[in-house]
C-alpha positions as CSV (number, residue, x, y, z in Angstrom):
1,M,12.8,8.9,0.3
2,A,16.5,10.2,1.7
3,D,19.4,8.5,0.9
4,L,20.7,5.6,2.9
5,P,23.2,6.5,5.6
6,K,26.6,5.1,4.8
7,T,26.7,3.9,8.7
8,P,25.6,0.8,9.7
9,I,21.6,0.6,9.7
10,R,20.5,0.4,13.9
11,L,17.6,-2.5,13.2
12,L,15.3,-3.4,16.4
13,V,13.8,-6.6,15.9
14,A,10.6,-7.1,17.8
15,E,9.2,-11.1,17.8
16,D,8.1,-12.9,20.7
17,S,8.6,-16.5,19.2
18,P,12.4,-17.1,20.3
19,V,13.1,-19.0,17.3
20,C,12.0,-16.5,14.8
21,R,13.3,-13.9,17.0
22,E,16.9,-15.8,17.0
23,L,16.5,-16.5,13.3
24,L,15.8,-12.8,12.5
25,V,18.8,-11.5,14.7
26,T,20.7,-13.9,13.1
27,I,19.9,-13.0,9.5
28,F,20.6,-9.3,10.1
29,Q,23.5,-9.3,12.0
30,N,25.2,-11.6,9.0
31,T,23.8,-8.8,6.6
32,P,26.6,-6.1,5.7
33,G,25.5,-2.6,6.6
34,V,22.8,-3.6,9.3
35,Q,23.7,-3.4,13.1
36,V,21.0,-5.3,15.3
37,V,20.3,-2.7,18.4
38,G,17.7,-4.1,20.0
39,A,15.5,-7.5,20.1
40,A,12.4,-7.2,22.1
41,R,10.1,-10.1,23.3
42,D,6.4,-8.2,23.0
43,G,5.3,-5.1,21.7
44,A,5.3,-3.1,24.8
45,E,9.1,-3.9,25.6
46,A,9.4,-2.8,21.3
47,V,7.8,0.3,22.5
48,R,10.3,0.9,25.1
49,L,13.3,0.3,23.1
50,A,12.4,2.1,20.7
51,K,12.2,5.5,22.7
52,R,15.9,4.5,24.1
53,L,17.3,3.4,21.2
54,H,16.0,5.6,18.4
55,P,16.6,2.8,15.7
56,D,16.4,3.3,11.9
57,V,14.0,1.1,11.3
58,V,12.2,-1.7,13.3
59,A,10.9,-4.9,12.1
60,M,8.2,-6.0,13.9
61,D,5.8,-9.1,14.0
62,V,2.4,-8.5,14.1
63,F,0.7,-10.7,17.1
64,M,2.5,-10.3,20.1
65,P,1.8,-10.5,23.8
66,Q,1.4,-7.6,26.3
67,L,0.9,-5.4,23.5
68,N,0.0,-6.3,19.7
69,G,1.5,-4.8,16.9
70,Y,-0.6,-2.2,15.8
71,E,-0.9,-1.0,19.2
72,A,3.0,-1.0,19.5
73,V,3.1,0.5,15.8
74,R,0.2,3.5,17.1
75,Q,2.7,4.4,20.4
76,I,6.4,4.0,18.2
77,M,4.9,6.4,15.5
78,A,3.4,8.9,18.1
79,E,6.5,8.7,20.3
80,A,9.7,7.5,18.8
81,P,8.9,7.8,15.4
82,C,10.5,5.6,12.9
83,P,10.2,3.4,9.8
84,I,8.2,0.1,11.1
85,V,8.9,-3.0,8.5
86,M,5.3,-5.6,9.6
87,V,7.7,-9.1,9.7
88,S,4.2,-11.4,9.0
89,G,3.5,-15.2,8.7
90,Q,0.6,-16.2,6.8
91,L,-2.6,-15.9,8.7
92,P,-5.7,-17.5,8.8
93,Q,-9.2,-16.2,7.4
94,G,-10.2,-13.4,9.8
95,R,-7.1,-12.1,11.4
96,Q,-5.7,-10.2,8.5
97,E,-7.2,-7.0,9.8
98,M,-4.2,-6.2,12.5
99,T,-1.5,-6.2,9.8
100,F,-3.3,-3.7,7.4
101,Q,-4.5,-1.4,10.4
102,A,-0.6,-1.4,11.3
103,L,0.4,-0.2,7.9
104,Q,-2.5,2.0,8.3
105,A,-1.2,3.3,11.6
106,G,2.3,4.3,10.1
107,A,3.7,1.0,9.4
108,V,5.6,1.3,6.1
109,T,5.2,-2.0,4.4
110,I,4.8,-5.7,5.3
111,V,7.3,-8.7,4.0
112,P,6.8,-12.3,4.7
113,K,8.1,-14.0,8.0
114,P,11.3,-16.3,7.0
115,A,11.0,-19.7,8.2
116,L,14.3,-22.2,9.1
117,D,13.6,-24.0,5.8
118,D,12.8,-21.1,3.3
119,G,14.7,-20.7,0.6
120,P,17.0,-17.8,-0.1
121,E,14.7,-15.8,-1.9
122,V,12.5,-15.3,1.2
123,T,15.5,-13.8,3.3
124,A,16.7,-11.6,0.0
125,E,13.4,-9.9,-0.1
126,L,12.9,-9.3,3.8
127,V,16.7,-7.3,4.0
128,K,16.1,-5.9,0.8
129,Q,12.9,-3.9,2.5
130,V,14.2,-3.4,5.7
131,K,17.3,-1.3,3.9
132,L,15.1,0.3,1.7
133,M,12.8,1.4,4.4
134,A,15.5,2.6,6.5
135,G,15.8,5.6,4.3
136,V,12.1,6.3,4.3
137,R,11.0,9.8,6.3
138,V,8.1,9.2,8.4
139,V,6.6,12.0,10.7
140,R,5.0,11.8,13.9
141,R,1.6,10.6,14.7
142,P,-0.5,11.7,17.5
143,Y,-1.8,8.8,19.3
144,T,-5.3,9.0,19.2
145,T,-8.2,6.8,17.7
146,P,-8.4,7.2,13.7
147,L,-11.2,9.7,13.0
148,T,-13.7,7.7,9.7
149,S,-15.2,10.5,7.3
150,P,-18.6,8.8,6.5
151,P,-18.7,8.5,2.8
152,A,-20.3,11.1,0.0
153,K,-23.6,10.8,-1.2
154,M,-24.3,10.8,-4.8
155,V,-27.0,13.0,-6.7
156,K,-27.9,12.1,-10.1
157,P,-24.4,10.9,-12.1
158,N,-24.2,12.4,-15.0
159,G,-23.1,8.8,-16.7
160,R,-19.7,10.5,-18.3
161,I,-17.3,8.1,-15.8
162,H,-17.4,4.6,-16.5
163,L,-14.3,3.8,-14.5
164,L,-12.0,4.6,-11.5
165,A,-8.5,3.2,-11.0
166,L,-6.2,3.5,-8.3
167,V,-2.6,2.7,-8.2
168,A,-0.4,2.4,-5.3
169,S,2.6,0.8,-3.6
170,T,4.5,2.0,-0.4
171,G,1.9,3.2,2.0
172,G,-0.9,2.6,-0.5
173,P,-3.1,0.5,1.7
174,G,-4.2,3.4,4.0
175,A,-4.2,5.6,1.2
176,L,-6.4,3.2,-0.7
177,A,-8.5,2.8,2.3
178,A,-8.8,6.7,3.2
179,V,-10.2,6.9,-0.7
180,L,-12.5,4.1,-1.1
181,G,-14.1,4.9,2.6
182,R,-14.9,8.1,0.9
183,L,-16.7,6.7,-1.9
184,P,-20.6,6.5,-1.3
185,A,-22.3,2.8,-1.8
186,D,-23.8,3.8,-5.0
187,F,-20.7,5.4,-6.7
188,P,-21.9,4.5,-10.3
189,A,-18.9,3.2,-11.6
190,P,-16.6,-0.1,-11.4
191,V,-13.1,0.7,-9.5
192,V,-10.0,-1.4,-10.4
193,V,-6.9,-1.1,-7.8
194,V,-3.4,-2.3,-8.4
195,Q,-1.4,-2.1,-5.1
196,H,2.2,-3.4,-5.1
197,V,2.1,-5.8,-2.1
198,A,4.2,-8.4,-1.0
199,R,3.5,-11.9,-2.5
200,G,1.1,-14.0,-0.7
201,F,-1.0,-10.5,1.1
202,A,-3.2,-9.7,-1.9
203,A,-6.2,-11.7,-1.2
204,D,-5.7,-10.4,2.5
205,L,-5.5,-6.7,1.1
206,A,-8.8,-7.5,-0.6
207,V,-10.4,-9.0,2.4
208,W,-9.3,-5.8,5.0
209,L,-10.4,-3.0,2.3
210,N,-13.8,-4.4,1.8
211,R,-14.3,-3.6,5.7
212,Q,-13.4,-0.1,5.0
213,T,-15.6,1.0,2.1
214,A,-19.3,0.8,1.5
215,L,-18.6,-0.6,-1.9
216,T,-17.5,-4.9,-2.6
217,V,-13.7,-5.4,-2.5
218,R,-12.6,-8.7,-3.8
219,L,-9.8,-9.9,-5.7
220,A,-9.8,-9.7,-9.9
221,Q,-10.6,-12.9,-11.8
222,A,-9.9,-13.7,-15.4
223,G,-13.2,-12.6,-17.2
224,D,-14.7,-10.9,-14.3
225,A,-17.5,-8.1,-15.7
226,L,-16.8,-4.7,-14.3
227,C,-19.7,-3.4,-12.3
228,P,-20.4,-0.3,-10.8
229,G,-20.2,-1.0,-6.8
230,Y,-17.6,-3.4,-7.1
231,V,-13.6,-2.5,-6.3
232,L,-11.5,-6.0,-8.4
233,V,-7.7,-5.8,-7.2
234,A,-5.3,-7.3,-9.0
235,P,-3.8,-10.7,-7.3
236,D,-0.4,-11.9,-6.7
237,D,1.9,-12.4,-9.9
238,H,-0.7,-11.4,-12.6
239,H,-1.0,-8.2,-14.5
240,L,-4.7,-6.6,-14.0
241,L,-5.7,-5.4,-17.4
242,V,-9.4,-4.2,-18.7
243,Q,-11.0,-4.7,-22.0
244,G,-13.5,-4.1,-24.4
245,G,-16.7,-5.2,-23.4
246,G,-16.1,-4.4,-19.4
247,V,-14.2,-7.3,-18.3
248,V,-11.1,-7.7,-16.7
249,A,-8.1,-10.0,-18.0
250,L,-5.3,-11.4,-16.2
251,L,-2.0,-12.2,-17.4
252,P,1.3,-13.8,-16.0
253,P,4.1,-11.4,-15.7
254,E,7.1,-11.1,-18.6
255,K,10.4,-11.6,-18.5
256,G,12.2,-7.9,-17.9
257,D,9.0,-6.8,-16.0
258,R,10.2,-4.3,-12.9
259,Y,6.5,-4.6,-11.8
260,C,3.9,-7.3,-11.4
261,P,1.1,-6.0,-10.9
262,S,2.1,-3.2,-12.9
263,A,-0.2,0.2,-12.4
264,D,1.7,1.0,-16.0
265,R,0.1,-1.6,-17.6
266,L,-3.5,-1.1,-16.1
267,L,-3.6,2.6,-16.8
268,V,-2.8,2.3,-20.6
269,A,-5.1,-0.5,-20.8
270,V,-7.7,1.6,-19.4
271,A,-6.6,4.6,-21.7
272,R,-7.3,2.3,-24.8
273,V,-10.4,1.1,-23.6
274,Y,-11.6,4.0,-21.4
275,G,-10.2,6.9,-23.2
276,D,-11.5,10.4,-21.0
277,T,-14.7,8.4,-19.6
278,A,-12.1,7.2,-16.4
279,V,-10.3,8.6,-13.9
280,G,-7.2,7.5,-13.1
281,V,-5.6,8.5,-9.8
282,V,-1.4,7.5,-8.7
283,L,-1.2,7.4,-4.6
284,T,1.7,7.0,-2.6
285,G,4.8,4.9,-3.8
286,M,8.5,3.9,-4.5
287,G,9.6,4.3,-7.7
288,D,8.0,5.7,-10.8
289,D,4.9,3.1,-11.8
290,G,2.1,4.5,-13.1
291,A,3.5,7.8,-14.3
292,Q,3.9,6.4,-18.3
293,G,0.2,4.9,-17.7
294,L,-1.2,8.2,-16.5
295,A,-0.1,10.1,-19.1
296,A,-1.9,8.2,-21.4
297,L,-4.6,8.5,-19.5
298,R,-4.3,11.9,-19.7
299,Q,-3.5,12.3,-23.3
300,T,-7.2,11.0,-23.8
301,G,-8.7,14.1,-21.9
302,A,-9.3,11.9,-18.8
303,H,-9.3,13.2,-15.2
304,T,-6.5,12.6,-13.4
305,I,-5.1,12.7,-9.6
306,A,-2.0,12.3,-7.5
307,Q,-1.4,12.1,-4.1
308,D,0.1,15.3,-2.5
309,E,3.1,15.2,-1.2
310,A,2.2,16.1,2.4
311,T,0.2,13.0,2.8
312,S,2.2,10.6,1.0
313,L,4.4,8.3,2.8
314,I,6.3,8.2,-0.1
315,F,6.1,10.8,-2.6
316,G,8.0,8.8,-5.7
317,M,5.2,7.6,-7.9
318,P,2.8,10.6,-7.4
319,A,6.1,12.9,-8.3
320,S,7.2,11.0,-11.0
321,A,3.5,11.0,-12.7
322,I,3.4,14.9,-12.1
323,H,7.2,15.3,-13.9
324,Q,5.5,13.5,-16.8
325,N,2.8,15.9,-17.2
326,A,0.3,13.5,-16.6
327,V,-1.7,14.6,-13.4
328,E,-4.5,17.2,-13.8
329,M,-5.0,17.9,-9.8
330,V,-2.6,17.1,-7.0
331,L,-4.9,16.6,-3.9
332,P,-4.5,15.3,0.0
333,V,-5.6,11.9,0.2
334,D,-8.8,12.5,1.9
335,K,-9.8,15.0,-0.7
336,I,-9.4,12.6,-3.7
337,A,-13.0,10.5,-3.5
338,E,-14.8,14.5,-2.8
339,R,-13.3,15.1,-6.2
340,I,-14.2,12.3,-7.6
341,C,-17.5,12.4,-7.1
342,D,-17.8,16.3,-8.2
343,W,-16.6,14.7,-11.3
344,V,-18.9,12.3,-11.4
345,I,-21.9,14.6,-11.2
346,E,-20.8,17.6,-12.9
């Protein structure tokens, strides 16, 4: 990630609700180091203003007239690429799809939409994420229909791989979809996932990922059995751990925790329980969560992978794991599932 600019961050707001738009503009007009350069009333206007104003970052609603957030993200990333933060309220069942499609299309993160009666912590998190994401390097993405690769076909698994652990942060939903979407329905090992996501969106993430893969994805619950064909995603505000006997445990955050759920805590538990019969993968993300845990896993002789820099939105987590000598292989995201399947059938 690049250093944050010393000049004010140039922000474009895109929100169709006049009340919400005015609230967002007011919040950022009163934020030192941020300059609101435009306020779009729909997705089409957001694209036009992004091309004309070249903002450092866009704060964009998901559901808008003329052009929805997903389509607006695709056009901006193709024509005037810049970091886009999706600002979303809690969505009813069945309407989460577009938010995560936008992340897959190139938006960098999702944050809860503030309301007039919200506490200061909601506004503080929004401001923090917008400032952080303004320094993210993004690349132009051609405006094309996303291509989907068929899942791999398993043949006579060797029984050596008993668990797959995937961890990610910023940019992770799209990377997770790329890996899980390429695993076959008969993948013979359970899968556990830690993805840093804004509070309130973990359940929506699990629902969306379930549509991207032949496996069954759901939010983990304490005592769940780890079963082949199932992917268990860490819920909000709980650490996901694995225990002997093939079950999961959920623990509340402790004072001083930097991340919850924690990639390190999951991977350390996987190393302790599964050792060299597990595979650990660190995907795109900001920070260094997962590096120590992957190192512990690698020390057992387990296979470990880091996503490469070219396909990572943010190379922080994979780079940290590489620097700790925790990584056996560095691969582009679209090659990770293939390598895992190769290990399963060796």
